[in-house]
C-alpha positions, 0 to 999 in steps of 0.5 A: 586619458589625455588621448581620449580627451584630445580625441573627444575635443577633435571629434567635437571640433570636427562636428562643429566645423561641419555644422558651420559649413552646412549652415553656410550652404543653406539657401539664404532667407529672402528679405520680407520686402523682396519675398514673392512666395507665400503672399496672397496678392490682390490685383489692383491695376491693369496697364496703369488703370484701376482694376475693380474686380476681386482677383488674387494670386498666390505663388508657392514655389512652382505652384500658383493659385488664386481667386477669381470673381466667380471661381478659383484657379490653380496652375504651374509657375515656370521660371525663376524670378524675374522670369515668370510663366503661368502654365497649365491653368485649371479653373473651377466651373461655378455658375456666375450670373453677373456678366461683368464678373464673367468678363473680368474673369475671362480677361484675367485668365487670358492675360495671366499666361502672357506675363513673362516677368515678375518683380517686387516694386516696394509693397507691390508685385508687378507681372509684365509682358508685351503690352501688359502690366498687372499690379498686385498688392498684398491682400489683407486677411479678412477673417474667414472670408474666402476673398 
């Protein structure tokens, strides 16, 4: 009887030790103040100047998506922070009657692939590259509004 109890305890201890080791090997949770993924970011500044158009960015692993003044876009995000690369962007082709919104959309889509670095700066997300700095802030949820 003692042998069975000892064997049971050893098996249980082995299982507990294995579980402890496996939990130590899992990826560390990123602190909220450093997290980039899973947040809807709204662009607020371009090269230090206010950006007055509704443009958003969301990164989920190697995918990025967002809302433009007239359309929505998606693509691949290559690189591990601080490296960044926006690749294979695809955009819906909705009609956009406002020329200012069309220009803002075209400008953003031309700039995004130029960004090479992504980093958190407090509550802001900053994408940068040669002669480029795009600043984003968390986008507030507004009910069922698309943007």
